[in-house]
Rosetta silent file (secondary structure, phi, psi, omega in degrees, C-alpha in Angstrom):
SEQUENCE: MSSPTPQRAVPVLSCAGVPIAAIGPMDAVSLLLQKTETTRATGAGYEVHLCNTYTLALADSDDGYRHLLQDADLNLADGTPIVWANRVMHRGASAPHDRVRGPSLFADVLEAGQRQMVRHYLLGSTPDTLDALRAQIARRFPDALLVGAESPPFRPLSDDERTEQNRRIAESGAQIVWVGLGTPKQDYECALLADQLPVVAVAVGAAFDFVAGTIDEAPVWMQERGLEWAHRFATEPKRLWRRYLIGGPRFLKAVIVRRER
SCORE:     score description
SCORE:     0.000 S_00000001
   1 L     0.000  135.541 -178.475  -80.564   35.974  -15.842 S_00000001
   2 L   -76.421  153.463  178.027  -82.965   37.609  -18.275 S_00000001
   3 L   -68.821  144.873  179.827  -81.848   38.369  -21.829 S_00000001
   4 L   -66.905  147.991 -177.376  -80.745   41.919  -22.500 S_00000001
   5 L   -66.024  130.245 -179.560  -83.294   44.185  -24.107 S_00000001
   6 L   -59.665  140.159 -178.707  -82.812   44.349  -27.908 S_00000001
   7 L  -115.142  145.579  177.335  -81.323   47.635  -29.020 S_00000001
   8 L   -69.977  147.828  177.259  -81.751   49.545  -32.238 S_00000001
   9 L   -63.299  142.014 -179.597  -78.757   49.743  -34.532 S_00000001
  10 L   -80.358  126.474  178.597  -76.794   52.966  -34.181 S_00000001
  11 L   -68.592  141.103 -178.752  -77.074   55.089  -37.376 S_00000001
  12 E  -130.601  153.650  175.020  -73.736   55.864  -38.994 S_00000001
  13 E  -128.824  140.046 -178.967  -72.420   58.238  -41.654 S_00000001
  14 E   -83.172  130.503  176.339  -69.164   57.689  -43.527 S_00000001
  15 E  -131.302  118.566 -175.453  -66.543   60.338  -43.082 S_00000001
  16 L    50.836   36.258  176.203  -63.166   59.997  -44.870 S_00000001
  17 L    85.866    5.307 -178.480  -63.876   56.261  -45.245 S_00000001
  18 E  -120.885  132.119  178.467  -64.686   55.666  -41.551 S_00000001
  19 E   -71.578  119.867  178.663  -68.184   55.011  -40.168 S_00000001
  20 E  -111.970  131.173 -179.650  -69.066   57.679  -37.623 S_00000001
  21 E   -62.383  133.481  178.065  -72.128   57.268  -35.350 S_00000001
  22 L   -90.907   62.230  176.953  -74.810   59.842  -36.106 S_00000001
  23 L  -135.928  157.699 -179.550  -75.644   60.468  -32.461 S_00000001
  24 L   -95.434 -177.057 -173.108  -75.116   63.366  -30.107 S_00000001
  25 H   -57.554  -47.713 -177.239  -73.537   63.604  -26.674 S_00000001
  26 H   -69.189  -35.165  174.978  -76.432   62.509  -24.507 S_00000001
  27 H   -64.964  -35.077  178.648  -77.305   59.584  -26.722 S_00000001
  28 H   -64.524  -42.624  178.593  -73.644   58.508  -26.520 S_00000001
  29 H   -61.690  -48.207 -179.566  -73.776   58.575  -22.716 S_00000001
  30 H   -61.399  -40.860 -178.509  -76.987   56.453  -22.692 S_00000001
  31 H   -61.749  -45.316 -178.089  -75.514   54.033  -25.208 S_00000001
  32 H   -65.272  -39.108  179.470  -72.341   53.448  -23.164 S_00000001
  33 H   -66.813  -38.825  175.779  -74.364   52.881  -19.971 S_00000001
  34 H   -59.874  -43.763 -175.413  -76.546   50.386  -21.810 S_00000001
  35 H   -68.654  -22.705  174.449  -73.477   48.540  -23.079 S_00000001
  36 H   -61.313  -28.616 -178.839  -72.117   48.154  -19.531 S_00000001
  37 H   -85.607  -41.962 -174.621  -75.070   45.812  -18.968 S_00000001
  38 H   -74.317  -31.285  179.860  -75.028   43.909  -22.277 S_00000001
  39 H   -63.493  -39.025  176.818  -71.302   43.199  -22.273 S_00000001
  40 H   -67.100  -37.578 -177.611  -71.638   41.339  -18.990 S_00000001
  41 H   -71.521  -37.417 -175.405  -74.713   39.481  -20.163 S_00000001
  42 H   -95.628  -19.244 -178.278  -73.273   38.419  -23.485 S_00000001
  43 L    79.484    8.576 -176.613  -69.599   38.066  -22.473 S_00000001
  44 L  -110.051  131.565  177.294  -68.583   40.151  -25.522 S_00000001
  45 L   -74.509  171.687 -176.100  -66.582   43.371  -25.214 S_00000001
  46 E  -143.381  118.454 -174.357  -67.463   46.620  -26.939 S_00000001
  47 E  -101.074  139.084 -177.307  -64.864   49.059  -28.317 S_00000001
  48 E  -128.769  130.093  179.422  -65.467   52.842  -28.622 S_00000001
  49 E  -122.555  132.531  175.160  -63.200   55.333  -30.432 S_00000001
  50 E   -94.292  112.545 -173.421  -63.349   59.106  -30.186 S_00000001
  51 E  -105.321  130.942  170.875  -62.382   60.325  -33.668 S_00000001
  52 L  -118.315 -173.508 -177.592  -61.060   63.754  -34.558 S_00000001
  53 H   -62.742  -34.794  179.696  -59.515   65.116  -37.720 S_00000001
  54 H   -68.607  -40.904  177.973  -56.081   63.686  -36.756 S_00000001
  55 H   -55.356  -49.339 -176.332  -57.607   60.210  -36.238 S_00000001
  56 H   -75.957  -25.307  171.129  -59.122   60.229  -39.721 S_00000001
  57 H   -64.592  -45.327  176.158  -56.027   61.690  -41.308 S_00000001
  58 H   -61.628  -40.725 -179.236  -54.007   58.824  -39.869 S_00000001
  59 H   -64.535  -30.379  177.636  -56.615   56.349  -41.024 S_00000001
  60 H   -67.857  -29.518 -176.898  -56.328   57.753  -44.539 S_00000001
  61 H   -99.011   -8.555 -173.694  -52.588   57.053  -44.636 S_00000001
  62 L  -131.510  105.044 -176.929  -52.605   53.706  -42.744 S_00000001
  63 H   -60.256  -42.243 -179.583  -54.718   50.904  -44.134 S_00000001
  64 H   -61.597  -41.782  177.862  -54.441   48.789  -41.031 S_00000001
  65 H   -65.995  -43.806  179.507  -55.611   51.630  -38.761 S_00000001
  66 H   -61.647  -42.274  178.437  -58.479   52.482  -41.111 S_00000001
  67 H   -62.463  -38.471  176.820  -59.594   48.857  -41.090 S_00000001
  68 H   -56.635  -48.392  178.028  -59.494   48.808  -37.326 S_00000001
  69 H   -64.967  -39.164  178.171  -61.847   51.796  -37.216 S_00000001
  70 H   -63.473  -29.810  179.833  -64.048   50.357  -39.922 S_00000001
  71 L   -93.393   -1.572 -173.635  -64.494   47.171  -37.893 S_00000001
  72 L   -70.958  159.134  179.172  -64.975   48.933  -34.558 S_00000001
  73 L   -71.866  -38.372 -173.897  -68.238   48.703  -32.618 S_00000001
  74 E  -155.688  126.552  171.089  -68.626   52.513  -32.294 S_00000001
  75 E  -115.670  122.927 -178.319  -66.820   55.591  -33.625 S_00000001
  76 E  -108.344  147.859 -179.650  -67.921   58.949  -32.205 S_00000001
  77 E   -81.909   88.968  176.182  -67.271   62.398  -33.722 S_00000001
  78 L   -94.682   59.895  179.329  -64.867   64.007  -31.280 S_00000001
  79 L  -179.032  122.190 -178.139  -64.143   66.899  -33.570 S_00000001
  80 H   -57.757  -38.930  177.301  -66.305   69.751  -34.861 S_00000001
  81 H   -59.272  -30.884  176.549  -64.901   69.483  -38.413 S_00000001
  82 H   -67.303  -42.027  174.600  -66.177   65.908  -38.600 S_00000001
  83 H   -57.149  -50.410 -179.945  -69.636   67.116  -37.609 S_00000001
  84 H   -59.325  -46.405 -177.906  -69.477   69.861  -40.214 S_00000001
  85 H   -59.805  -45.903 -178.961  -68.216   67.449  -42.899 S_00000001
  86 H   -64.622  -34.678 -179.395  -71.001   64.949  -42.293 S_00000001
  87 H   -70.870  -31.189  179.155  -73.643   67.641  -42.407 S_00000001
  88 H   -80.307  -45.672 -176.386  -72.290   68.874  -45.733 S_00000001
  89 H   -78.204  -17.591 -179.001  -71.513   65.513  -47.331 S_00000001
  90 L  -126.139   58.087  178.759  -74.703   63.818  -46.150 S_00000001
  91 L   -63.242  135.724 -178.886  -77.352   66.394  -46.830 S_00000001
  92 L    97.283  -21.280  175.677  -80.767   65.034  -46.022 S_00000001
  93 L   -81.502  158.205  179.743  -79.423   62.604  -43.442 S_00000001
  94 L   -86.064   70.377  179.832  -80.127   63.235  -39.758 S_00000001
  95 L   -78.570  135.079 -179.193  -76.564   64.225  -38.912 S_00000001
  96 L   -68.528  156.451  178.561  -76.201   65.551  -35.338 S_00000001
  97 L   -87.892  -18.379 -174.968  -75.259   69.199  -34.791 S_00000001
  98 L  -116.329  144.191  176.181  -72.950   68.525  -31.844 S_00000001
  99 L   -80.727  163.317  172.589  -69.760   66.493  -31.501 S_00000001
 100 L  -102.113   94.423 -173.935  -69.178   63.948  -28.726 S_00000001
 101 L   -79.165  129.754 -174.238  -66.213   65.485  -26.957 S_00000001
 102 H   -52.563  -54.408  179.520  -64.035   62.955  -25.184 S_00000001
 103 H   -58.589  -37.027  177.996  -63.505   64.804  -21.877 S_00000001
 104 H   -67.814  -43.654  179.060  -67.210   65.634  -21.689 S_00000001
 105 H   -63.395  -42.661  174.719  -68.238   62.069  -22.415 S_00000001
 106 H   -54.481  -52.795 -177.862  -65.867   60.832  -19.721 S_00000001
 107 H   -65.984  -41.979 -178.492  -67.254   63.220  -17.112 S_00000001
 108 H   -64.485  -40.022  177.808  -70.878   62.688  -18.144 S_00000001
 109 H   -67.524  -42.283  174.807  -70.612   58.910  -17.943 S_00000001
 110 H   -56.340  -43.156 -179.563  -68.933   59.163  -14.560 S_00000001
 111 H   -70.797  -49.551 -178.794  -71.752   61.344  -13.331 S_00000001
 112 H   -69.616  -29.067 -179.090  -74.641   59.390  -14.763 S_00000001
 113 H   -72.555  -10.769  175.933  -73.044   56.053  -13.905 S_00000001
 114 H   -60.093  -38.531 -176.858  -73.211   56.876  -10.192 S_00000001
 115 H   -69.911  -28.933 -177.622  -76.883   56.003  -10.207 S_00000001
 116 H   -99.818    1.587 -177.304  -76.274   52.617  -11.806 S_00000001
 117 L    54.261   44.652  176.166  -73.107   51.887   -9.753 S_00000001
 118 L   -69.231  137.756 -177.739  -71.077   51.435  -12.900 S_00000001
 119 E   -99.934  123.862 -172.551  -67.526   50.256  -12.229 S_00000001
 120 E  -110.390  147.646  175.580  -64.727   52.233  -13.958 S_00000001
 121 E  -132.828  134.784 -179.125  -61.087   51.435  -14.676 S_00000001
 122 E  -104.395  129.023 -179.153  -58.442   53.954  -15.779 S_00000001
 123 E  -134.348  108.726  179.306  -55.719   52.805  -18.107 S_00000001
 124 E   139.167 -176.506  176.150  -53.065   55.241  -19.366 S_00000001
 125 L    63.401 -159.020 -175.923  -51.254   58.495  -18.746 S_00000001
 126 L  -109.882  161.116  179.268  -48.637   58.890  -15.973 S_00000001
 127 H   -58.161  -40.080  179.226  -48.860   57.965  -12.267 S_00000001
 128 H   -63.389  -42.496  178.052  -48.927   61.676  -11.307 S_00000001
 129 H   -65.803  -38.492  178.476  -51.780   62.432  -13.689 S_00000001
 130 H   -65.751  -36.037  176.649  -53.713   59.385  -12.444 S_00000001
 131 H   -63.641  -44.700 -179.516  -53.277   60.558   -8.841 S_00000001
 132 H   -66.867  -36.271 -179.199  -54.655   64.000   -9.780 S_00000001
 133 H   -67.104  -44.922  178.185  -57.472   62.411  -11.791 S_00000001
 134 H   -58.709  -39.496  179.210  -58.516   60.164   -8.959 S_00000001
 135 H   -64.742  -42.047 -179.417  -58.626   63.163   -6.619 S_00000001
 136 H   -67.442  -41.779  177.670  -60.823   65.126   -9.094 S_00000001
 137 H   -61.338  -44.499  178.981  -63.150   62.175   -9.595 S_00000001
 138 H   -62.246  -36.453 -179.352  -63.562   61.750   -5.827 S_00000001
 139 H   -75.317  -45.818 -174.979  -64.344   65.463   -5.530 S_00000001
 140 H   -85.918  -28.851 -178.243  -66.697   65.837   -8.491 S_00000001
 141 L  -133.570   71.648 -170.150  -68.302   62.391   -8.568 S_00000001
 142 L   -61.695  -22.105 -179.946  -68.149   61.127   -4.980 S_00000001
 143 L  -101.208    4.817  174.905  -70.350   58.071   -5.728 S_00000001
 144 L   -68.399  137.660 -177.270  -68.477   56.958   -8.860 S_00000001
 145 E   -95.747   98.516  175.015  -67.029   53.483   -8.413 S_00000001
 146 E   -95.201  109.995 -170.838  -63.396   53.598   -9.490 S_00000001
 147 E  -101.082   -4.459  178.615  -62.159   50.039   -9.204 S_00000001
 148 E  -177.485  155.991  176.363  -58.675   50.378  -10.649 S_00000001
 149 E  -155.964  136.193  175.798  -56.095   52.662  -12.313 S_00000001
 150 E  -154.322  149.214  176.504  -52.736   51.941  -13.830 S_00000001
 151 L  -106.705  103.232 -176.365  -50.134   53.612  -16.047 S_00000001
 152 L   -73.087  161.424  179.719  -48.740   51.050  -18.478 S_00000001
 153 L   -65.658  153.512 -177.509  -45.157   51.351  -19.792 S_00000001
 154 L   -83.752   57.514  177.760  -44.494   53.553  -22.839 S_00000001
 155 L  -163.693  165.360  177.567  -43.711   50.490  -24.980 S_00000001
 156 L   -62.880  142.602  177.933  -45.574   47.420  -26.293 S_00000001
 157 L   -78.704  146.434  172.762  -46.543   45.019  -23.525 S_00000001
 158 L   -76.017  168.104 -179.639  -45.091   41.544  -23.472 S_00000001
 159 H   -59.627  -40.137 -179.450  -47.464   38.592  -23.553 S_00000001
 160 H   -68.282  -39.719  177.908  -47.025   38.045  -19.863 S_00000001
 161 H   -63.941  -38.866  176.763  -47.588   41.710  -19.088 S_00000001
 162 H   -66.384  -42.532  177.578  -50.788   41.740  -21.112 S_00000001
 163 H   -59.613  -43.563  178.825  -52.055   38.631  -19.401 S_00000001
 164 H   -66.988  -39.633  177.486  -51.425   40.211  -16.012 S_00000001
 165 H   -60.856  -49.002  178.541  -53.057   43.526  -17.054 S_00000001
 166 H   -60.071  -37.155  176.251  -56.131   41.653  -18.269 S_00000001
 167 H   -63.891  -41.804  179.219  -56.237   39.673  -15.069 S_00000001
 168 H   -65.003  -41.767  179.596  -56.211   42.838  -12.944 S_00000001
 169 H   -63.287  -46.582 -178.459  -58.966   44.411  -14.995 S_00000001
 170 H   -62.559  -46.114 -176.494  -61.096   41.243  -14.880 S_00000001
 171 H   -69.781  -19.019  178.483  -60.640   40.775  -11.132 S_00000001
 172 H   -76.483  -19.889 -174.584  -61.577   44.424  -10.471 S_00000001
 173 L    76.557   20.119 -179.131  -65.041   43.775  -11.961 S_00000001
 174 L   -59.691  141.153  174.500  -64.678   46.792  -14.254 S_00000001
 175 L  -102.562  -38.118  178.077  -67.492   47.489  -16.698 S_00000001
 176 E  -121.132  128.860  171.954  -65.894   50.444  -18.493 S_00000001
 177 E  -109.380  114.447  178.224  -62.149   50.723  -19.164 S_00000001
 178 E   -91.469  122.307 -171.941  -61.170   54.279  -20.085 S_00000001
 179 E  -115.684  116.543 -179.306  -58.002   54.235  -22.149 S_00000001
 180 E  -122.510   80.225 -176.261  -55.845   57.360  -22.469 S_00000001
 181 L  -118.269    4.131 -177.157  -52.684   56.313  -24.339 S_00000001
 182 L    85.081  152.371  179.570  -52.680   58.736  -27.265 S_00000001
 183 L   -86.238  134.840    6.466  -53.672   58.168  -30.821 S_00000001
 184 L   -97.355    1.531 -173.710  -53.423   55.596  -32.404 S_00000001
 185 H   -56.326  -40.810 -177.700  -51.992   53.449  -29.585 S_00000001
 186 H   -66.935  -27.328 -179.772  -55.151   53.750  -27.474 S_00000001
 187 H   -73.211  -42.584  174.487  -57.356   52.598  -30.352 S_00000001
 188 H   -63.817  -35.821  178.017  -55.356   49.366  -30.792 S_00000001
 189 H   -66.379  -39.724  179.278  -55.469   48.836  -27.058 S_00000001
 190 H   -65.286  -39.737  178.697  -59.242   49.250  -26.964 S_00000001
 191 H   -63.466  -40.667  178.725  -59.683   46.734  -29.761 S_00000001
 192 H   -65.898  -45.374 -179.737  -57.546   44.184  -27.853 S_00000001
 193 H   -59.177  -47.277 -177.469  -59.372   44.801  -24.568 S_00000001
 194 H   -65.478  -28.035 -179.684  -62.816   44.422  -26.139 S_00000001
 195 H   -76.523  -27.573 -171.604  -61.667   41.226  -27.891 S_00000001
 196 H  -108.110  -15.486 -175.699  -60.352   39.689  -24.653 S_00000001
 197 L  -138.394  150.520  177.400  -62.633   40.992  -21.905 S_00000001
 198 L   -82.308   62.782 -177.175  -66.376   41.622  -21.444 S_00000001
 199 L  -128.697  162.046  167.128  -65.893   45.365  -20.966 S_00000001
 200 E   -90.544  115.347 -176.556  -66.702   48.601  -22.675 S_00000001
 201 E  -108.011  118.402 -171.569  -63.310   49.922  -23.763 S_00000001
 202 E  -118.532  120.981  173.859  -63.263   53.650  -24.599 S_00000001
 203 E   -86.145  109.491 -170.089  -60.350   55.519  -26.161 S_00000001
 204 L  -113.955   10.597  172.399  -60.571   59.005  -24.741 S_00000001
 205 L    59.168 -127.958 -175.585  -57.318   60.717  -25.714 S_00000001
 206 L   -82.085    9.063 -175.585  -56.389   63.691  -23.527 S_00000001
 207 H   -58.786  -34.828  178.207  -59.495   63.398  -21.352 S_00000001
 208 H   -57.262  -50.392 -177.883  -57.462   62.192  -18.367 S_00000001
 209 H   -64.746  -39.064 -176.809  -55.340   65.365  -18.410 S_00000001
 210 H   -69.499  -43.972 -179.043  -58.266   67.711  -18.951 S_00000001
 211 H   -71.421  -32.077  178.146  -60.426   66.231  -16.169 S_00000001
 212 H   -75.191  -21.299 -179.484  -57.375   65.976  -13.838 S_00000001
 213 L    83.377   16.787  177.070  -56.579   69.628  -14.582 S_00000001
 214 L   -82.857  -17.623  172.422  -53.000   68.925  -15.679 S_00000001
 215 L  -130.884  134.623  179.443  -53.665   70.544  -19.074 S_00000001
 216 L   -72.313  135.419  175.824  -55.809   73.645  -19.473 S_00000001
 217 L   -82.697  153.766  176.655  -58.917   73.255  -21.605 S_00000001
 218 L   -67.332  147.939  176.390  -59.814   75.698  -24.362 S_00000001
 219 L   -57.260  151.368 -176.224  -62.445   78.317  -23.474 S_00000001
 220 H   -56.313  -38.533 -177.208  -66.009   77.160  -24.206 S_00000001
 221 H   -64.198  -30.329  175.628  -66.405   79.722  -26.993 S_00000001
 222 H   -71.880  -40.734  177.684  -63.445   78.183  -28.803 S_00000001
 223 H   -60.955  -42.075 -177.232  -64.820   74.667  -28.331 S_00000001
 224 H   -71.175  -20.654 -176.640  -68.170   75.697  -29.746 S_00000001
 225 L  -104.835   11.716  176.933  -66.634   77.296  -32.853 S_00000001
 226 L    72.847   27.101 -176.886  -64.372   74.406  -33.730 S_00000001
 227 L  -110.709   10.832 -179.896  -61.248   76.273  -32.545 S_00000001
 228 H   -57.065  -35.905 -179.392  -60.142   73.986  -29.721 S_00000001
 229 H   -59.143  -37.516 -177.960  -57.297   72.789  -31.968 S_00000001
 230 H   -62.624  -40.776  179.959  -55.888   76.375  -32.065 S_00000001
 231 H   -66.100  -43.576  178.605  -55.787   76.502  -28.279 S_00000001
 232 H   -66.843  -39.487  179.606  -54.011   73.134  -28.049 S_00000001
 233 H   -64.264  -38.214  178.856  -51.613   74.028  -30.799 S_00000001
 234 H   -67.592  -31.219 -177.673  -50.717   77.252  -29.027 S_00000001
 235 H   -85.765  -27.254 -179.915  -50.060   75.452  -25.758 S_00000001
 236 L  -137.014   58.625 -173.526  -48.051   72.530  -27.227 S_00000001
 237 H   -61.751  -40.569 -178.108  -46.741   73.589  -30.647 S_00000001
 238 H   -63.863  -34.539  179.568  -43.681   71.330  -30.714 S_00000001
 239 H   -84.117  -31.146 -170.364  -45.721   68.199  -30.059 S_00000001
 240 H  -106.968   -0.901 -173.731  -48.823   69.042  -32.044 S_00000001
 241 H   -61.515  -40.469 -178.825  -47.642   70.944  -35.128 S_00000001
 242 H   -65.563  -38.830 -179.425  -47.626   67.888  -37.371 S_00000001
 243 H   -57.047  -42.956 -172.097  -51.107   66.867  -36.170 S_00000001
 244 H   -94.964  -39.058 -176.103  -52.695   70.122  -37.175 S_00000001
 245 H   -78.263  -28.991  175.205  -50.595   71.561  -40.003 S_00000001
 246 L  -104.883  -39.313 -179.562  -50.348   68.277  -41.900 S_00000001
 247 H   -65.533  -37.380  179.328  -53.207   66.254  -40.495 S_00000001
 248 H   -59.479  -55.140  175.593  -55.826   68.969  -41.104 S_00000001
 249 H   -58.910  -37.039  178.624  -55.295   69.219  -44.867 S_00000001
 250 H   -63.646  -38.894  178.001  -54.997   65.404  -45.126 S_00000001
 251 H   -62.366  -46.763  179.918  -58.406   65.100  -43.394 S_00000001
 252 H   -60.760  -41.969  177.811  -60.055   67.461  -45.850 S_00000001
 253 H   -62.292  -43.271 -177.693  -58.568   65.602  -48.810 S_00000001
 254 H   -64.670  -39.377  178.635  -59.735   62.271  -47.391 S_00000001
 255 H   -56.274  -46.018 -176.458  -63.238   63.564  -46.828 S_00000001
 256 H   -74.825  -51.017 -174.475  -63.572   64.514  -50.506 S_00000001
 257 H   -66.274  -44.110 -177.565  -61.656   61.740  -52.175 S_00000001
 258 H   -74.180  -19.651  172.617  -63.119   58.847  -50.141 S_00000001
 259 H   -70.830  -39.497  179.036  -66.633   60.177  -50.628 S_00000001
 260 H   -63.453  -36.367  178.311  -66.085   60.072  -54.376 S_00000001
 261 L   -67.551    0.000    0.000  -64.907   56.475  -54.116 S_00000001
């Protein structure tokens, strides 16, 4: 087997103490597809985290979580405020204008991966959502290779359960494992998967629900203006109020304070 083609280092910008890749959506798609080849060649996994303001607010208050993101292979800006903050805080740097939105990255990699016969595995959500998601993938991306899907229990896995989960993923031949377990659980899961298996492990948040159609997405005009949070808050206020009303201000504080440090 020939050695993988050397790749340029991904440029990063620090936001609230977390390194965020300074790349846009299409570059992110290309990078993930490249990594599906190199992980198999090298035997080393690759972890990817989609970071929004809530992610960075949590990282500001939890040293362990912040260190996990600081040590990650790739953190992408899945939040317009992060894009804005990096453009303001890193004037003169080539900060991208567009965020890498989790549901869009998921769909774009499924579409582009059809040509390369990339093998995908879904990990997370509920059995009903996974059924709806598989149906949507079959309809929208008929040549996508979905080699497995499972909904893990809503509790920490035992050692035996983790061993069996890893065995199922390995035997499926998966190259990308899409993880939708909610923040921060999905980020810890991706770190474990990438440490134990030669896969690209991507934490994609609510992407499963959005692509499956079980949760309505915000209108495009709201997404483009950084107002998607308002749409989600309006649809799920009891679950998300703390994320936006407390996490938002905490994110802004972290951006300023950690830049000064």
